[in-house]
C-alpha positions, 0 to 999 in steps of 0.5 A: 480522509485519515487523521493520525494523532500522537501515534507511538509504537514500541517493541520489547527487545532484549529486556528493554523497550524499542520505541519506533514511532514517537508521537506521529501526527499526520493528516492524509487527504483523499486523492493525494499521492504521498511519498514517505521518505527517510533512512532505514529504521526511521519508522516508515514501514511501521507507520504504513502497517499501522495505517493499514491496520496490519499492526496496532499502535502502542498509543494514539489513534488512526481515524479513517473517515471518522472511524477509529480503526482500533476500536473495531473488532479484529474481524471488522478490521479484516473486513475494512482492510479487504474492502477499503485498503489495497497493499503493495509490498516490495515483494509482490507475494503473488501465488505461484500456482495461479495466473495473473488474472487469478492472482488479481481476483484473489481479494474478491474471491476471499470475500466469496464474490462470484468469479464471473462477477469480478473477472471483467474488472480484473481484466480491465485492471490488468489491461490498464497496467499494460498486461492485457496480453499476459492474463493467463501467465503465471508469476514465473512466466512474468518479469519482476516489473510485470509481477509488481504490476499484477500486485498493483492491479490486485490492490485496486480490485476492490476499488479501495479508497487507499493504497499503501505501497512499501518500497514497491520499486525496491527490487526493480531496475531504475527503468522498470521502477520509473515505469511502475511509479508513473503507472501509479501516478496515472492510476492516482489521477484517473481513479482518484485513489489515494496512494501512500508510498514508502520509498528510498528513491528521491527521484520518484518521491520528487514527483509525489503531491507531498513528501513526508520525511521521517527521522528517528520515529518522528515526522520532521517535515510534511510539506 
């Protein structure tokens, strides 16, 4: 599904160059649930952002079903991200003035799809993540775990091939975090959606199909 070859990413810093990724090569198969682990500064989030075309590599390629992501125009990349990749971050980034249902619908509304066409799927997703009774609650009326569940539903609305999650349980207590991870596992199996999850939680990563360990900008194990 995704082939990453010889990926480098450098940033200018104080007149010098900081290299965060150093020759990362990786294949991600359709339907996998992968955990990416490593110490802070290992390059995990940078790798995730490049896979999702939120940032460009300094060198190397990311091929998605044979398409080199960085040969696309910026507009085509944005279209690709919206339709084929879902994102879940440590902070849910819900819009506070909108309900759970409206937040879930947002990616499709940006595509100018008709609300009447997308609301049934959004309702189904929110029911699937256990929020069927909270459709019309705004983020301020939801717990942290519920807000992250809305973020997961939003990420899945466009039926993406891939969901990228960066520390999605980082701001949750252990019980709520365990429940959220179990929910993502279930969605991975029932929907066949590929998940790549950056996490510091060894307990959660142990339940992934595969663990990618990073150290100093390189992959040290991928089994």
